[in-house]
C-alpha positions as CSV (number, residue, x, y, z in Angstrom):
1,M,0.0,0.2,-0.1
2,R,2.7,2.4,0.9
3,S,4.6,1.9,-2.6
4,I,1.1,2.4,-4.3
5,L,1.0,5.6,-2.2
6,A,4.3,6.8,-2.8
7,L,3.7,6.3,-6.4
8,S,0.8,8.1,-6.6
9,I,2.3,10.8,-4.9
10,T,5.4,10.8,-7.1
11,A,3.1,10.9,-10.4
12,V,1.2,13.9,-8.9
13,L,4.5,15.5,-8.3
14,L,5.8,15.0,-11.8
15,M,2.3,16.0,-13.2
16,Q,2.8,19.3,-11.8
17,V,6.7,19.6,-12.6
18,A,5.5,18.9,-16.4
19,S,2.6,21.6,-16.2
20,A,5.1,24.4,-14.7
21,A,7.7,23.7,-17.7
22,R,4.8,24.1,-20.0
23,Q,4.1,27.6,-18.9
24,P,5.4,30.2,-21.3
25,S,7.9,32.6,-20.0
26,W,7.7,36.4,-21.3
27,K,8.2,39.7,-20.0
28,M,7.6,43.2,-21.4
29,S,8.3,46.9,-20.4
30,A,5.7,49.0,-22.4
31,T,4.9,52.5,-22.7
32,V,0.7,52.8,-22.4
33,A,-1.2,56.0,-23.9
34,E,-5.1,56.0,-23.2
35,S,-8.1,58.2,-23.3
36,C,-11.3,57.2,-21.9
37,S,-14.9,58.8,-21.5
38,C,-14.6,59.2,-18.1
39,T,-13.5,62.8,-16.2
40,V,-10.4,63.8,-15.4
41,S,-9.1,62.3,-13.5
42,C,-10.3,58.5,-14.1
43,P,-11.6,57.1,-10.9
44,C,-11.2,53.5,-12.4
45,N,-7.2,54.1,-12.1
46,F,-7.4,55.0,-8.6
47,G,-9.1,51.6,-7.7
48,G,-12.7,53.5,-8.5
49,E,-15.8,52.7,-10.9
50,P,-16.3,54.8,-14.1
51,S,-17.9,58.6,-14.1
52,H,-19.2,57.7,-17.1
53,M,-21.2,54.5,-18.0
54,P,-20.3,52.5,-20.1
55,C,-16.6,53.6,-20.1
56,E,-15.6,54.0,-23.4
57,G,-11.6,54.1,-24.6
58,N,-8.9,53.5,-26.8
59,R,-5.7,52.3,-25.2
60,I,-1.9,52.3,-27.2
61,I,0.5,49.8,-26.1
62,S,3.9,50.2,-27.4
63,V,6.4,47.7,-26.1
64,D,9.9,49.3,-25.5
65,S,11.6,45.9,-24.8
66,G,10.3,42.2,-23.9
67,N,9.9,38.7,-25.5
68,Y,7.1,35.8,-25.8
69,D,8.9,32.6,-25.4
70,G,12.2,33.8,-27.3
71,V,10.2,36.0,-29.8
72,D,11.4,39.8,-29.6
73,L,8.5,42.1,-29.0
74,A,10.5,45.3,-28.8
75,G,8.8,47.8,-31.1
76,V,5.2,46.0,-31.2
77,Q,2.2,48.1,-30.7
78,V,-1.0,46.9,-29.6
79,L,-4.3,49.3,-30.1
80,V,-7.1,48.2,-27.7
81,T,-10.3,49.8,-28.5
82,F,-12.9,49.0,-25.6
83,N,-16.5,49.1,-24.0
84,M,-15.2,48.4,-20.5
85,R,-16.2,44.8,-18.9
86,N,-18.3,44.6,-22.1
87,W,-16.2,44.5,-25.3
88,S,-13.1,45.0,-26.7
89,K,-11.2,45.0,-30.4
90,I,-7.5,44.6,-30.4
91,Y,-5.3,45.7,-33.2
92,V,-1.8,44.7,-33.7
93,S,0.6,46.9,-36.1
94,D,0.8,45.6,-39.6
95,K,4.3,46.3,-38.9
96,V,4.8,43.2,-36.7
97,S,6.0,39.8,-38.1
98,D,3.7,36.6,-38.3
99,R,6.0,35.3,-35.3
100,Q,5.2,38.5,-33.4
101,M,1.7,38.3,-34.1
102,K,1.3,34.7,-32.7
103,A,3.5,35.4,-29.9
104,V,1.1,38.6,-28.9
105,E,-1.9,36.3,-29.5
106,A,-0.7,33.8,-27.0
107,M,0.3,36.7,-24.3
108,L,-3.5,38.0,-24.6
109,P,-4.8,36.0,-21.8
110,L,-1.8,36.2,-19.7
111,A,-0.9,40.2,-20.0
112,F,-4.3,41.4,-21.4
113,A,-6.8,39.1,-19.5
114,G,-9.4,41.9,-19.1
115,F,-9.5,42.8,-22.6
116,H,-9.1,39.2,-24.2
117,K,-12.3,38.2,-22.3
118,G,-14.4,40.4,-23.9
119,M,-12.7,40.2,-27.3
120,L,-14.6,40.8,-30.6
121,S,-11.8,40.7,-32.9
122,F,-8.1,40.5,-33.2
123,T,-6.5,41.8,-36.3
124,K,-3.5,43.3,-37.8
125,A,-3.9,46.8,-39.0
126,P,-2.3,50.4,-39.7
127,I,-1.4,52.0,-36.3
128,T,0.0,55.5,-36.2
129,M,1.4,57.5,-33.0
130,E,2.7,60.5,-33.0
131,V,4.4,62.0,-29.1
132,T,5.6,65.1,-28.3
133,E,6.5,66.9,-24.8
134,T,2.7,68.2,-24.9
135,R,0.6,65.9,-27.0
136,V,0.2,62.6,-27.9
137,K,-2.0,61.5,-30.9
138,F,-2.3,57.7,-32.2
139,S,-5.1,56.0,-34.4
140,G,-6.3,52.9,-35.9
141,P,-8.5,51.9,-38.7
142,E,-11.8,53.1,-36.7
143,S,-10.4,55.0,-34.0
144,S,-8.5,58.4,-33.2
145,V,-7.3,60.1,-30.1
146,D,-5.1,63.2,-29.5
147,M,-4.8,64.5,-26.1
148,E,-2.9,67.5,-24.8
149,V,-0.6,67.3,-21.0
150,M,-2.1,68.7,-18.4
151,K,-0.2,71.4,-16.6
152,G,0.5,71.9,-12.7
153,F,0.9,75.1,-11.1
154,N,4.8,75.4,-11.6
155,G,4.2,74.9,-15.6
156,K,5.3,71.2,-15.4
157,A,3.0,68.2,-16.6
158,V,1.0,66.6,-13.6
159,K,2.2,63.4,-12.7
160,V,0.9,60.8,-10.4
161,M,2.9,58.1,-8.5
162,N,2.2,54.8,-7.2
163,L,-0.9,54.2,-8.2
164,P,-2.8,51.0,-7.3
165,S,-2.1,48.8,-10.7
166,A,1.3,48.1,-12.4
167,V,-0.2,49.1,-15.8
168,F,-0.3,52.9,-14.5
169,Q,3.0,53.9,-13.2
170,D,4.9,57.2,-13.6
171,Y,1.5,58.2,-14.7
172,T,1.5,61.6,-16.7
173,Q,-2.2,63.3,-16.8
174,F,-3.6,64.5,-19.9
175,R,-6.9,65.8,-21.3
176,S,-8.4,64.7,-24.7
177,L,-9.1,67.0,-27.6
178,V,-10.5,64.4,-30.0
179,H,-11.5,60.7,-28.5
180,T,-13.6,59.2,-31.4
181,H,-14.5,55.4,-32.7
182,T,-16.7,55.0,-35.6
183,S,-17.7,51.4,-36.8
184,A,-20.9,49.7,-37.9
185,T,-21.7,48.6,-34.4
186,H,-20.4,51.0,-32.2
187,S,-19.7,54.6,-32.7
188,W,-18.4,57.6,-29.8
189,S,-17.2,61.2,-29.8
190,H,-15.8,62.8,-26.5
191,N,-13.3,65.6,-25.8
192,G,-12.3,67.2,-22.6
193,T,-12.6,63.6,-20.9
194,N,-9.8,61.7,-19.4
195,G,-6.3,61.0,-20.9
196,F,-2.8,59.7,-19.6
197,T,0.4,58.2,-20.6
198,S,2.1,55.4,-18.3
199,K,5.0,52.8,-18.0
200,W,4.1,49.3,-17.5
201,E,6.2,46.4,-16.1
202,A,5.1,43.0,-16.5
203,A,6.3,39.4,-16.5
204,S,5.7,35.8,-16.1
205,S,6.0,34.3,-12.4
206,K,9.2,32.1,-14.2
């Protein structure tokens, strides 16, 4: 009986080790820019609820460095158009290679679980982005964002440090000038609403 029990325990441990070995290794350092329909500053980024329901937004994620199972992701850009907790459309820059595209798709449930859950589409598409000291503009097939930095009393950009989410670190506050989305099934147009840029460091548990 003891030998059978020992064999069973060994089998379970081997299965756990094999399962752990199958987990992909990935890491990412990215710059994030977003505009949504919430007021400035968006309560969601502080752990609250949206000031505008449903919360509608566009987020661009520009990977500065990173990889997924050996596939280099530096330079990859991902644009997410979303209606929070309801749906999202994910566009990957048409400049990425097929290997990078597959790597991003595999990363979606790991690094982008919230957006992946309600994903309506995942496609390659032209994405543009322009960044200056005071303005950030980005666009995709159905969405366009133009936002300007908000300045504090000393004329410097408003910064918020150590927000609850790892996505929103080194957070710089912006206000939207243009924030639009037009498709066959959804559309919106906002201005004067929340915008931001931030840094995001994420990695697998390996």
